[in-house]
MARNUTI-15774 format. One line per 5 residues: number of its first residue (from 1); their letters; for each residue y, z, x of N, C-alpha, C. Coordinates in steps of 0.1 Angstrom, whole numbers. Each point is the difference from the previous one (the first is absolute). Example, Ala and Ser with C-alpha at 12.3 -4.5 7.8 and 13.67 -1.06 7.14 Angstrom:
1 = AS = -57/78/132/12/0/-9/12/0/9 | 11/-7/-4/11/0/9/11/8/-8 $
This chain:
1 = MNRPL = -413/-920/-364/-5/14/2/9/7/11 | 6/-8/9/8/6/11/15/1/-2 | 4/-5/-12/14/0/-2/6/14/-1 | 12/2/4/6/14/-1/1/4/-14 | -1/13/-2/1/6/-14/15/0/-4 $
6 = DVLFV = 3/-6/-11/14/0/-5/3/14/-6 | -8/5/-8/3/13/-7/-12/8/-2 | 1/13/3/-10/10/-3/5/9/-11 | -7/0/-11/4/8/-11/-7/14/1 | 8/10/0/-5/14/2/2/8/-12 $
11 = SADSS = -11/7/-4/0/9/-11/-2/14/6 | 11/8/1/-1/13/6/-7/10/-9 | -3/12/5/-8/10/-8/10/12/-3 | 2/2/-12/8/12/-5/-8/9/-8 | -13/-2/-1/-8/7/-10/0/15/1 $
16 = ADAYQ = -1/5/12/0/15/2/13/6/-6 | 11/-6/3/13/5/-5/1/-2/-15 | -5/-12/-5/2/-3/-14/-9/8/-10 | -12/2/5/-11/6/-9/-5/13/5 | 5/5/11/-5/13/6/-15/0/1 $
21 = DLSKN = -7/10/-4/-15/1/2/-7/-9/-9 | 6/-5/-10/-7/-10/-9/-3/-13/7 | 7/-3/11/-2/-12/8/-13/-1/7 | -6/12/2/-13/0/7/-11/-7/-7 | -2/4/-13/-11/-5/-8/3/-6/-13 $
26 = FSAIE = 12/3/-6/3/-3/-14/9/-11/-2 | 11/-2/8/9/-10/-3/-6/-14/4 | 5/-10/-6/-5/-14/3/4/-5/13 | -7/-9/6/5/-8/12/0/-14/-5 | 12/-5/-3/2/-13/-6/2/-11/11 $
31 = PPTWA = -5/-12/-2/3/-11/9/15/-2/0 | 7/-4/11/14/-2/0/4/-13/-6 | 2/1/-13/1/-12/-9/10/-10/5 | 12/5/3/11/-9/3/-1/-5/15 | -7/8/9/-3/-6/13/-9/-11/-2 $
36 = LLLAQ = -10/1/-9/-10/-11/-2/7/-12/-6 | 9/2/-9/7/-11/-6/9/-7/10 | 8/7/8/9/-6/10/-8/-7/11 | -11/6/4/-8/-6/10/-6/-13/-4 | -5/-1/-12/-6/-12/-5/11/-11/-2 $
41 = SCRSK = 12/5/-5/11/-9/-2/4/-6/14 | 2/8/10/5/-5/13/-10/-9/6 | -13/3/0/-10/-9/7/-2/-12/-8 | 3/0/-13/0/-13/-7/11/-10/4 | 10/6/7/11/-8/5/-2/-3/15 $
46 = GFGVS = -11/4/5/-3/-3/14/3/11/10 | 4/11/-4/3/11/10/-12/8/3 | -1/5/13/-11/9/4/3/14/-5 | -10/6/-7/2/13/-6/-12/9/2 | 3/13/-1/-11/10/1/5/12/-8 $
51 = ILDCA = -9/10/-3/3/12/-7/-6/12/7 | 8/10/1/-5/13/5/2/10/-11 | -11/6/-5/0/9/-11/-3/14/5 | 10/8/4/-2/13/6/-6/10/-10 | 3/-2/-13/-6/10/-9/-15/-2/-2 $
56 = AERLR = -4/-13/0/-15/-2/-2/-8/4/12 | 6/-2/12/-7/3/12/3/15/5 | 9/6/-7/4/14/3/4/1/15 | 9/-9/3/5/0/14/11/10/3 | -1/7/10/11/9/5/11/-9/5 $
61 = DELAV = 12/5/0/11/-9/4/-1/-5/14 | -5/8/9/-1/-5/14/-10/-12/2 | -11/1/-8/-10/-11/0/6/-12/-7 | 7/2/-11/6/-11/-7/10/-7/8 | 8/7/8/10/-6/9/-7/-9/10 $
66 = ARIAG = -11/5/6/-7/-8/9/-6/-13/-6 | -5/2/-12/-6/-12/-7/11/-10/-4 | 12/5/-4/11/-9/-3/4/-8/13 | 2/7/11/4/-6/12/-11/-10/5 | -12/2/-3/-11/-9/4/0/-13/-7 $
71 = HKARL = 6/0/-12/1/-13/-7/10/-9/5 | 10/5/7/11/-8/7/6/-10/-10 | 3/5/-12/6/-8/-11/15/-1/3 | 6/-12/-4/14/-1/1/8/9/-9 | -6/3/-12/7/9/-9/-10/10/-6 $
76 = ICFVV = 4/13/0/-9/10/-6/6/4/-14 | -7/-4/-10/6/2/-14/-7/12/-7 | 8/11/-2/-5/11/-7/1/-2/-15 | -11/-1/-7/0/-3/-14/-2/14/-7 | 10/4/-7/1/14/-5/0/0/-15 $
81 = YGQNP = -11/1/-6/-2/3/-15/-8/12/-1 | -6/2/-12/-9/12/-2/-11/-3/-10 | -9/9/-1/-11/-1/-10/6/0/-14 | 9/9/-2/8/-1/-12/12/-8/4 | 3/-11/-7/11/-9/4/13/8/2 $
86 = NSGTT = 2/11/-7/12/8/1/0/8/13 | -10/0/7/-1/9/12/3/-7/13 | 7/-11/0/4/-7/12/9/9/9 | 9/8/-7/9/9/8/-8/10/8 | -10/6/-7/-9/10/7/-7/-6/12 $
91 = NMIGA = -4/-13/-1/-7/-6/11/9/-4/12 | 13/2/-2/9/-2/12/-3/11/10 | -6/11/-4/-3/11/10/-8/-5/12 | -11/-6/-3/-9/-5/11/6/-12/7 | 6/-9/-8/6/-12/6/11/2/10 $
96 = TRLAR = 9/9/-4/11/3/10/-5/7/12 | -9/9/-2/-6/8/11/-7/-9/10 | -8/-9/-6/-7/-9/9/9/-10/7 | 10/-5/-7/9/-9/6/8/6/11 | 4/13/-2/7/7/11/-9/2/12 $
101 = SLKEE = -13/3/-2/-9/2/11/-2/-14/8 | 0/-10/-8/-2/-14/6/12/-3/9 | 12/3/-5/12/-4/7/2/9/13 | -5/12/-1/1/9/12/-8/-6/11 | -12/-5/-3/-9/-5/11/3/-15/3 $
106 = HPDAR = 4/-7/-10/2/-15/1/14/-3/-6 | 11/3/7/13/-2/-6/3/-15/-3 | -7/-9/6/3/-14/-3/-8/-6/-12 | -8/8/-6/-7/-4/-12/10/-3/-11 | -2/-11/-7/9/-3/-11/-6/4/-13 $
111 = TCFVG = 7/10/-7/-6/6/-12/8/-5/-12 | -8/0/-11/6/-5/-13/-6/9/-11 | 8/4/-10/-4/8/-11/1/-8/-13 | -10/0/-9/1/-6/-13/-7/9/-10 | 4/1/-12/-6/9/-10/10/4/-10 $
116 = SHTSA = -5/8/-9/9/4/-12/12/9/5 | -2/9/9/11/9/5/10/-9/7 | -5/-9/9/9/-8/7/8/-9/-9 | -6/-5/-11/7/-9/-9/11/9/-7 | -3/12/-3/9/9/-7/12/4/9 $
121 = LPSEV = -3/3/12/10/5/9/0/-7/14 | 3/-13/0/-2/-8/12/9/5/12 | 12/3/-3/10/4/10/-5/13/7 | -5/10/-8/-4/12/5/-13/-2/9 | -9/-8/-4/-12/-3/8/4/-7/13 $
126 = LALSE = 9/-10/-1/4/-7/12/7/8/10 | 7/11/-5/7/9/9/-9/8/9 | -13/1/-4/-9/8/8/-2/-7/14 | 0/8/10/-1/-6/14/-13/-7/3 | -10/3/-8/-13/-6/3/-2/-13/-8 $
131 = VDFVL = 10/-4/-7/-1/-12/-9/9/-11/5 | -5/-12/3/8/-11/5/4/-10/-11 | -9/-2/-10/2/-9/-11/-5/7/-13 | 7/-4/-11/-6/4/-13/-1/-13/-8 | -9/-1/-9/-2/-11/-10/4/6/-14 $
136 = LNEGV = 9/-7/-6/4/4/-14/-10/-5/-10 | 0/6/-11/-10/-2/-11/-14/-1/6 | -8/-9/-5/-14/-1/4/-1/-7/14 | 10/-7/4/1/-5/14/-7/-12/3 | -6/-7/-9/-9/-11/3/7/-12/7 $
141 = YALHD = 10/-5/-7/7/-12/6/8/4/12 | 6/12/0/7/5/11/-8/1/13 | -12/5/-2/-10/2/11/-4/-14/6 | -3/-9/-9/-3/-14/5/11/-5/8 | 12/1/-4/12/-6/7/3/8/13 $
146 = LLKTD = -2/13/-1/2/8/13/-10/-4/10 | -12/-2/-3/-11/-3/9/2/-15/6 | 8/-8/-7/3/-13/6/10/1/11 | 7/11/2/10/2/11/-7/8/12 | 7/2/10/-5/7/11/4/15/-1 $
151 = LEARI = 5/4/-12/4/13/-3/14/4/7 | 6/-10/5/13/2/7/10/-10/-6 | -2/-12/3/10/-11/-4/-1/-3/-15 | 11/-3/-6/1/-5/-13/-5/9/-11 | -2/13/3/-5/9/-10/11/3/-10 $
156 = EQVKG = 13/-3/3/10/2/-10/-1/-10/-11 | -8/-10/2/-2/-11/-11/-12/4/-9 | -8/10/4/-12/3/-8/4/9/-12 | -1/-5/-12/3/8/-11/-11/11/-2 | 4/11/-6/-9/11/-4/-5/9/11 $
161 = IGYKV = 8/0/11/-4/9/11/12/9/4 | -3/11/7/11/8/6/-4/1/15 | 10/2/8/-2/1/15/12/7/6 | 0/1/13/11/8/6/7/-9/11 | 13/1/0/8/-6/10/8/10/8 $
166 = DGNPV = -4/2/13/6/10/8/-2/14/-7 | -12/2/-6/-3/12/-6/5/3/-14 | 8/-10/-5/5/1/-13/-8/-7/-11 | -4/6/-11/-8/-7/-10/8/-11/-6 | -7/-11/-3/5/-12/-7/-10/-4/-10 $
171 = LNPPE = 4/-2/-13/-9/-5/-10/5/-14/-4 | -9/-9/1/2/-14/-4/-1/-1/-15 | 6/-11/-6/-2/-1/-15/-14/0/-4 | -3/4/-12/-14/1/-4/-7/-13/-2 | -13/0/1/-9/-12/-2/-7/2/-14 $
176 = RVVPS = -4/-11/-6/-7/1/-13/-14/6/2 | -6/5/-11/-14/3/0/-8/-12/-4 | -13/1/3/-8/-11/-4/-1/-2/-15 | 4/-12/-5/0/-2/-14/-14/-2/-6 | -2/2/-13/-13/-1/-6/-7/-13/3 $
181 = DRMDE = 8/-11/0/-6/-13/2/-4/-3/14 | 3/10/9/-4/-2/14/-10/11/5 | -4/9/-9/-8/11/4/-13/-4/7 | -7/-9/-6/-13/-5/5/1/-6/14 | 12/-7/2/2/-7/13/6/9/11 $
186 = DLPGM = 10/8/-4/7/8/11/-5/14/2 | -7/5/-10/-7/13/2/-15/-2/-4 | -7/-8/9/-13/-5/-4/-11/10/3 | 0/11/-7/-11/9/1/2/11/11 | -11/6/4/1/11/9/-10/-2/11 $
191 = AWDLL = 5/4/12/-8/-2/13/-11/10/2 | -9/1/-9/-11/10/1/-7/1/13 | -2/-12/6/-7/-1/12/7/7/12 | 12/3/-1/8/7/11/-1/15/0 | -7/6/-11/-1/14/-1/-11/6/9 $
196 = PYREK = 1/12/5/-11/6/7/-11/4/-9 | -12/1/6/-11/6/-8/-11/6/9 | -8/8/-5/-10/7/8/-13/-8/0 | -6/-3/-11/-12/-8/-1/1/-12/-9 | 9/1/-10/1/-11/-9/15/0/-5 $
201 = PLDLY = 5/-12/-5/14/-1/-3/4/11/-10 | 12/6/3/7/9/-9/-7/13/-2 | -9/3/10/-7/13/-1/7/12/6 | 12/-3/6/9/11/4/10/4/-10 | -1/-6/-12/9/3/-11/-8/7/-11 $
206 = RAHFW = 7/9/-7/-7/7/-10/9/1/-13 | -7/-2/-11/7/0/-13/5/14/-3 | 9/0/-10/4/13/-6/-12/7/-5 | 0/13/2/-11/9/-3/-5/-3/-15 | 9/0/-9/-3/-2/-14/-5/-14/-3 $
211 = HAEFN = 5/-10/7/-4/-14/-2/-15/-1/2 | -5/7/10/-14/0/3/-8/10/-8 | 6/4/-11/-7/9/-10/-3/14/7 | 10/4/9/-1/13/7/-13/0/8 | -5/-11/5/-12/-1/8/4/-6/13 $
216 = HDLRT = 0/8/11/5/-4/13/-9/-12/5 | -12/-2/-4/-9/-10/5/4/-14/-6 | 8/0/-10/4/-13/-6/14/-5/4 | 6/7/10/14/-2/3/3/-12/10 | -11/-4/7/2/-11/9/-12/-9/0 $
221 = PFASM = 3/-13/2/12/-7/4/10/-1/-12 | 12/-1/3/11/1/-10/11/-10/3 | 6/-6/-10/11/-10/2/10/3/-11 | 13/-4/4/11/1/-10/7/-13/1 | 4/-6/-12/7/-12/1/9/-2/-12 $
226 = YTSLG = 10/-9/1/9/-3/-10/-4/-14/-7 | 2/-1/-13/-1/-13/-6/14/-4/-5 | 10/9/0/14/-2/-3/8/9/8 | 13/-3/1/9/9/7/12/3/-9 | 5/13/1/12/3/-8/-3/6/-14 $
231 = CRFKC = 11/3/-7/-1/6/-13/12/-4/-8 | -1/-1/-13/11/-5/-8/9/12/-6 | -5/12/3/7/11/-5/10/7/10 | 9/9/-5/10/5/9/0/15/0 | -11/6/1/-1/15/-1/8/7/11 $
236 = DFCMI = 7/10/-3/9/7/9/-7/5/12 | -12/5/-1/-7/7/10/-7/-9/10 | -1/-13/-3/-8/-10/7/8/-9/10 | -6/-2/11/6/-10/10/-8/-11/3 | -11/-3/-8/-9/-11/3/7/-13/2 $
241 = NIVNR = 9/-4/-8/7/-13/1/9/-1/11 | 2/10/8/10/-1/11/-5/-11/10 | -13/-3/1/-5/-11/9/4/-13/-5 | 5/-1/-12/5/-13/-6/15/-2/4 | 6/9/7/14/1/1/6/-13/8 $
246 = TSDAP = 9/-6/-7/7/-11/6/15/2/1 | 4/12/-4/15/4/0/3/7/13 | 12/-3/6/4/8/11/9/11/-3 | 2/3/-13/8/11/-4/-6/13/5 | 8/9/6/-6/12/6/-8/9/-10 $
251 = SATAA = 5/0/-12/-6/9/-10/-9/-8/-10 | -5/-11/4/-10/-8/-9/-12/8/-1 | -5/1/-13/-12/8/-2/-12/-9/-5 | -11/6/-2/-12/-7/-5/3/-6/-14 | 8/7/-8/3/-4/-13/8/-13/0 $
256 = DSTGM = 7/-4/11/7/-12/2/-9/-12/3 | -12/3/3/-9/-10/5/-13/-1/-7 | 1/2/-14/-13/-1/-8/-5/-14/0 | -13/-1/-3/-6/-13/-2/-14/0/6 | -8/-9/-5/-14/0/4/-3/-14/5 $
261 = RFWSP = -9/-1/10/-5/-13/6/-15/1/0 | -6/-11/-2/-15/0/-2/-6/-11/9 | -11/4/6/-9/-10/5/-8/-7/-12 | -4/-12/2/-7/-7/-11/-14/8/-2 | -5/0/-13/-13/7/-2/-11/-7/8 $
266 = EFMLG = 1/-13/2/-11/-7/7/0/5/15 | 12/1/6/1/5/14/-5/14/1 | 3/9/-10/-4/13/1/-15/2/-2 | -6/-8/-8/-14/1/-2/-7/-4/13 | 5/-9/8/-5/-3/13/1/12/9 $
271 = EFERL = 11/8/-1/1/12/9/-10/11/-4 | -2/2/-13/-10/9/-4/-14/-4/5 | -3/-13/0/-13/-5/4/-1/2/15 | 11/-1/8/-1/2/14/-4/15/3 | 6/9/-7/-3/14/2/-15/3/-4 $
276 = ADLGV = -4/-6/-11/-14/2/-5/-10/-5/11 | 4/-12/6/-9/-5/11/0/8/12 | 10/8/2/1/10/11/-8/13/-3 | -5/1/-12/-8/12/-4/9/11/-6 | 12/-3/-4/9/10/-6/-2/0/-15 $
281 = ETIRI = -2/12/-5/-2/2/-15/12/8/-6 | 6/9/8/10/9/-5/14/-6/4 | 7/-3/-11/13/-7/3/11/6/-9 | 11/2/6/12/4/-8/9/-12/-2 | 3/-3/-13/10/-10/-3/14/7/0 $
286 = ADEMF = 8/-2/10/11/8/3/13/-4/-8 | -1/-10/-8/12/-5/-7/6/12/-8 | 13/0/0/7/11/-8/-2/-2/-15 | -1/-12/-5/-2/-3/-14/-10/-11/-2 | -13/3/4/-10/-10/-2/-2/-3/-15 $
291 = FLDKR = 0/10/-8/-3/-1/-14/14/-3/-8 | 5/-12/2/13/-3/-6/1/-14/-5 | -3/-10/8/2/-14/-3/-13/-7/-2 | -4/-3/-12/-13/-5/-2/-2/-14/6 | 11/-7/2/-1/-13/7/-6/0/13 $
296 = YFGPL = 1/12/7/-6/2/13/-12/8/0 | 0/12/-7/-11/9/1/-12/-6/-9 | 4/-8/-10/-11/-5/-9/-10/-9/7 | 5/-11/6/-9/-9/8/-7/8/11 | 6/9/6/-6/8/11/-11/9/-4 $
301 = IDGLA = 2/7/-11/-11/9/-4/-11/-8/-6 | 3/-11/-7/-10/-9/-5/-9/-5/11 | 7/-5/11/-8/-5/11/-8/10/7 | 5/12/2/-7/11/6/-13/4/-9 | 2/0/-13/-11/3/-9/-11/-11/1 $
306 = ERNMG = 4/-12/1/-9/-11/1/-8/0/13 | 6/4/11/-6/0/13/-9/12/2 | 3/11/-7/-8/12/0/-4/4/14 | 10/3/8/-2/3/15/-4/14/3 | -2/8/-11/-4/14/2/11/9/7 $
311 = LRMWA = 13/-3/-4/11/7/6/3/13/-8 | 5/10/7/5/12/-6/15/1/3 | 8/-2/-10/14/-1/2/9/9/-8 | 12/1/4/10/7/-9/13/-7/1 | 8/1/-11/13/-7/-1/10/9/-8 $
316 = YSRVD = 12/-3/2/11/8/-6/5/-6/-13 | 5/9/-9/7/-5/-11/10/11/-5 | 12/-3/-5/7/10/-7/-7/3/-13 | 1/12/-5/-7/3/-12/4/-8/-12 | 13/-5/1/4/-8/-12/-2/-15/2 $
321 = TVRER = -6/-4/11/-4/-15/1/-14/-3/-2 | -8/11/-3/-15/-2/-2/-1/-8/-14 | -8/-10/0/-3/-7/-12/-15/1/-2 | -4/7/-11/-14/4/-2/-9/-12/-1 | 5/-12/-5/-9/-11/-2/-6/-6/13 $
326 = YLEQF = 6/4/11/-4/-5/13/-9/10/8 | -2/12/-5/-7/10/8/-14/-4/2 | -7/-5/-10/-14/-4/2/-2/-10/12 | 9/-9/1/-1/-10/10/4/6/14 | 9/10/0/3/7/12/-13/6/6 $
331 = QKAGI = -7/7/-9/-12/7/4/-11/-10/5 | -1/-11/-7/-10/-10/4/4/-6/14 | 13/0/3/4/-6/13/-3/10/11 | -3/12/-3/-4/10/11/11/10/2 | 10/1/-9/11/10/1/-5/12/-7 $
336 = DWLAL = -5/10/8/-6/12/-6/11/11/-2 | 11/-1/6/11/10/-1/13/-7/-3 | 7/6/-9/13/-4/-3/10/11/3 | 10/-3/9/10/10/3/12/-1/-9 | 2/10/-8/11/0/-10/12/8/4 $
341 = GVEAG = 11/-7/0/13/7/3/5/8/-12 | -4/12/-2/5/8/-12/13/6/4 | 1/5/12/13/5/6/4/14/-5 | 3/1/-13/5/12/-6/-6/2/-14 | 0/13/-4/-5/3/-13/11/-2/-11 $
346 = SQEIR = 12/0/4/11/-2/-9/4/-15/-1 | 0/-5/-12/4/-14/-2/14/-2/4 | 9/10/-2/14/-2/3/2/-1/15 | -7/8/8/1/-1/15/-6/-13/5 | -11/-5/-6/-5/-13/4/10/-11/-2 $
351 = REVSK = 7/1/-11/9/-11/-3/12/1/9 | 5/12/3/11/2/9/-2/-6/14 | -12/3/6/-2/-4/14/-5/-15/0 | -4/-5/-11/-4/-14/0/10/-10/-6 | 12/5/-1/12/-8/-5/-3/-4/-15 $
356 = GSYED = -7/8/-7/-3/-3/-14/-10/-10/-2 | -8/-4/10/-9/-11/-2/-14/4/-5 | -2/13/-1/-13/5/-5/-1/-2/-15 | -11/-6/-5/-2/-2/-14/-7/13/-5 | 3/3/-13/-7/11/-6/-15/-4/-2 $
361 = VNIRK = -8/8/7/-15/-3/-1/-7/13/-3 | -12/-1/-5/-9/12/-2/-8/1/12 | 4/9/10/-7/1/12/-14/4/-1 | -2/9/-10/-14/5/-2/-9/-12/-4 | 5/-8/-9/-8/-12/-5/-3/-9/11 $
366 = IVSSV = 10/-3/9/-2/-9/11/-11/5/9 | 1/13/4/-10/6/9/-14/-1/-7 | -1/3/-13/-12/-1/-7/-6/-14/0 | 9/-10/-2/-5/-14/0/-5/-4/13 | 6/4/11/-4/-4/13/-14/6/3 $
371 = RAEGM = -2/13/-4/-13/6/2/-11/-6/-9 | 4/-4/-11/-10/-6/-10/-6/-13/6 | 7/-6/9/-6/-12/7/-8/3/12 | -2/13/3/-8/4/11/8/0/13 | 13/1/-1/8/1/12/6/14/2 $
376 = NVISN = 2/4/12/6/13/3/15/-1/1 | 6/11/-2/15/0/0/5/10/11 | 9/-5/8/8/9/9/14/-1/-5 | 5/11/-4/14/1/-6/10/6/11 | 11/-6/0/10/4/10/12/7/-7 $
381 = YIFGF = 3/12/6/11/8/-6/10/4/11 | 13/2/-3/10/3/9/7/13/-5 | 2/10/8/7/12/-3/13/0/7 | 11/3/-7/13/2/6/10/-11/-2 | -1/-8/-11/10/-9/-3/13/7/-2 $
386 = PDDTV = 11/-7/2/13/7/-1/3/8/-12 | -6/-3/-12/2/8/-11/-11/10/-3 | -10/0/9/-11/9/-2/4/15/0 | -6/8/-9/0/14/0/-14/5/2 | -1/13/1/-14/6/1/-7/-4/-13 $
391 = ESMQE = 7/0/-11/-7/-3/-13/-4/-14/-1 | 8/-9/5/-4/-15/-1/-11/-3/10 | 0/7/12/-11/-2/10/-13/6/-6 | 1/11/-7/-12/6/-6/-5/-10/-11 | 9/-7/-7/-4/-10/-10/-8/-11/7 $
396 = TLDLA = 4/-4/12/-8/-10/7/-13/5/4 | -1/13/5/-13/5/4/-9/2/-12 | 6/4/-12/-8/2/-12/-6/-13/-4 | 8/-11/1/-6/-13/-4/-11/-4/10 | 2/3/13/-11/-3/9/-12/7/-3 $
401 = MELNT = 1/13/-3/-12/8/-3/-7/-5/-13 | 8/-4/-10/-5/-5/-12/-8/-13/2 | 6/-9/7/-6/-13/3/-12/2/8 | 0/9/10/-12/3/8/-6/-13/6 | 8/-8/6/-6/-13/5/-8/3/13 $
406 = EMANM = -8/-10/3/-10/2/11/7/2/14 | 13/-3/1/8/3/12/14/0/-5 | 8/8/8/15/1/-3/7/1/13 | 10/-8/2/10/2/11/12/8/-5 | 4/10/8/12/8/-4/10/0/12 $
411 = YPCQA = 11/-6/-2/10/-2/10/12/8/-2 | 6/6/10/14/5/-2/10/-11/1 | 10/0/-8/10/-11/0/8/-1/13 | -1/-11/7/8/-2/12/10/-11/-3 | 12/2/6/11/-11/-1/-3/-9/12 $
416 = LPGSP = -9/-9/-1/-5/-8/11/10/-10/4 | 3/-2/13/9/-10/4/-3/-14/-6 | 10/-6/-6/-2/-13/-6/0/1/-15 | -3/12/-5/0/2/-15/14/3/-5 | 2/-4/-13/13/4/-6/3/15/1 $
421 = LYYKA = -11/8/-1/2/15/0/5/4/14 | -4/-7/10/5/4/14/16/-1/0 | 5/-11/-5/14/-2/1/8/9/-10 | -7/3/-11/5/10/-10/1/13/7 | -10/4/7/0/13/7/11/1/10 $
426 = KANGW = 2/-11/8/10/0/10/14/1/-7 | 2/-8/-11/13/0/-6/3/14/-6 | -10/7/-4/2/14/-7/-1/11/10 | -2/-3/13/-1/10/10/-13/9/-1 | -11/-6/-6/-12/8/-1/-7/0/13 $
431 = KLPDS = -6/11/3/-7/2/13/-12/-10/2 | 1/-7/11/-11/-10/3/-7/5/13 | -13/-3/2/-7/4/12/7/-6/13 | -1/8/11/6/-5/12/-10/-5/10 | -12/-3/-5/-11/-6/8/-8/-9/-8 $
436 = YSGYG = -8/-9/7/-9/-9/-8/-10/8/-7 | -6/10/7/-10/8/-6/5/8/-13 | 13/2/0/5/7/-12/-1/-8/-13 | -2/-13/2/-2/-9/-12/-15/-1/-4 | -9/7/7/-14/-1/-3/-4/9/-12 $
441 = FLSYD = -8/-6/-8/-5/8/-12/-8/12/4 | -9/-2/10/-9/10/4/2/6/14 | 11/-3/6/3/5/13/5/14/1 | -1/6/11/4/14/2/15/1/-2 | 8/-10/4/14/0/-1/5/-5/-14 $
446 = SEPLP = -8/-3/-9/3/-6/-13/12/7/-6 | 10/-8/-3/12/6/-7/4/-9/-11 | -5/3/-12/3/-9/-12/15/2/-4 | 4/-8/-9/13/0/-5/2/12/-10 | 10/8/2/3/11/-10/3/-7/-13 $
451 = TRHLS = -2/6/-11/4/-5/-13/13/7/-4 | 6/-4/-11/12/6/-5/-2/15/-3 | -13/4/-1/-3/14/-5/-8/8/10 | -6/-7/10/-10/6/9/2/-3/14 | -3/9/9/1/-3/14/-12/-9/5 $
456 = AAEVL = 1/-6/12/-11/-8/5/-12/9/2 | 2/13/4/-12/8/2/-7/3/-13 | 8/2/-11/-6/3/-13/-8/-12/-4 | 5/-12/2/-7/-13/-4/-13/-1/8 | 1/2/13/-12/-1/9/-11/11/-4 $
461 = KFRDE = 5/12/-2/-10/10/-4/-7/-3/-13 | 8/-5/-10/-6/-3/-13/-10/-12/2 | 3/-10/8/-9/-11/2/-13/5/7 | 1/8/10/-12/4/7/-9/9/-9 | 6/9/-8/-7/8/-9/-6/-8/-11 $
466 = AWNTY = 7/-10/-5/-5/-9/-10/-12/-8/5 | 0/-5/12/-11/-7/6/-13/9/0 | 2/12/5/-11/10/1/-5/3/-14 | 9/2/-9/-5/3/-14/-8/-11/-6 | 4/-12/3/-8/-12/-6/-13/-1/7 $
471 = FTNQP = -1/1/13/-13/-4/7/-9/12/0 | 4/12/-4/-9/11/0/-3/4/-15 | 5/-8/-9/-2/2/-14/-15/-3/-4 | -6/9/-7/-14/-1/-4/-3/-13/-7 | 7/-3/-11/-2/-13/-7/0/-12/9 $
476 = YLDLV = 10/0/10/1/-11/9/-13/-1/9 | -4/11/6/-11/0/9/-13/-4/-8 | -1/5/-12/-11/-4/-9/0/-15/-2 | 12/-6/-2/1/-15/-2/-5/-7/13 | 4/5/11/-4/-7/13/-16/1/1 $
481 = EQTFG = -5/12/-3/-15/1/1/-7/-9/-10 | 5/0/-12/-7/-8/-10/1/-15/3 | 12/-4/5/2/-15/3/-6/-5/13 | 1/9/10/-4/-5/14/-11/8/6 | -3/12/-4/-11/7/5/5/14/6 $
486 = KPQRE = -10/9/2/3/13/5/5/0/14 | -6/-8/9/5/-1/14/15/-4/1 | 4/-9/-10/14/-5/0/9/12/-5 | -5/7/-9/8/12/-4/2/9/12 | -10/3/7/0/8/12/10/-5/10 $
491 = NVESM = 1/-14/2/9/-6/9/14/3/-5 | 3/-1/-13/13/3/-5/4/15/3 | -10/8/-3/3/15/3/3/2/15 | -7/-7/8/3/1/15/14/-5/3 | 5/-10/-7/14/-5/2/10/10/-4 $
496 = TRIRL = -3/7/-11/10/10/-5/1/12/9 | -9/2/9/1/11/10/9/-3/11 | 5/-12/2/9/-4/10/14/3/-5 | 7/9/5/13/4/-4/11/-7/8 | 9/-6/-7/11/-6/7/10/11/4 $
501 = KRKLL = 5/-1/12/11/9/5/13/-7/-2 | 10/8/-5/13/-5/-3/11/8/7 | 8/-6/8/11/7/7/9/6/-11 | 3/-8/-10/10/4/-10/-5/12/-8 | -13/3/0/-5/12/-7/-3/11/9 $
506 = GD = 4/-1/13/-1/11/9/-13/1/8 | -8/-11/0/-12/0/8/3/-2/15 $
């Protein structure tokens, strides 16, 4: 109990910048998934660990600095991911701001950054004055080995880290990621007991508004967890796989690190039971491709259905990986929402940005099949792919209006660091944001990628107008009322009255 703390994992708060006024009542507050994974992994190896979640506790930076200092940890590890896995860059806003404040008051504090943006651009992150160390890729083994040192001697022998010598950044050779056959042992679950709470576990966290059926009372307690890591596809716009990175090539992208790793179904069923025992019913399965490999999702959904723990869950799938014969068992397992990556209305554009990996599917039939099993659909769309025109973006919006799913996400296309599109943009001299907040989908500074035919402002304007068109559409509001109730419709209407401000559009 009295041993010094080896590492404090810090999740900084970027919500006000990333979500503007939606952060007050509508955006989710997710548990810091990777902080939980790293904390559990480190303490399973005998290290003393703790977690400070500034977003959950709504800590101002000055109070967060005092709390960090009070822990007296040997290493302060800023774990920087996002609610949307692609939003790790946006969450650098709060992390760098807090780290700077910490260094100003406590210059001897040893800071470390890990996360998707760090894995994409380790040299740039390490060059920041507030950063002493970086962990490459997911950082599991690198962190274990770093904590075995005194953070001074022999660090040149630790693979998978970056550090400074006389102020100059040095990157050591990369370390491997945890292989599938070691997931249960070396990433043994999540340290739920280290999270703050008000009255009961996970009550400071709130589900996505739609996941709770647009009912604010159902949003907490809430948990988010992985049953697998990574993705097998190589979509141009995605940087998810950058945390798998084991290449030290400066221009290595997420597409160079594809692959999936899985915890065993038996192990994961135990994790779901842990959450149920804590009183959590609302859970996000955060896997990028949960609905893909039956060898893993099959035993898991069968086990969840058998245990009947009363869970309300959602999971992701690409629209072309849905297999109708499994939908009934998904619903029995407690998966009430399926998030479908539709991306674009044009099959040609989908193929281009997915490196031709999209299969020809009847999207309308897939959506209908999911709904026929009593599940709700959240469809995901992206506006502003490199070949998009006003006409092709309108085609995407027309498809969204026709499908009229229970929820829809609409994103402006960003060339996110780590994605193939980022390096394509740099090679072609396309304008990229000059700030972390510029990569935010909903931020004031949001600056999406221009297309070959449209400016960034035209893309953003179309996206914002498309979102408003969809969520104020009478057939959609009628669907919400019929499915979830009149108060829930009123909640949606309240959400649509919150207008995002955009610098690029003159606000």
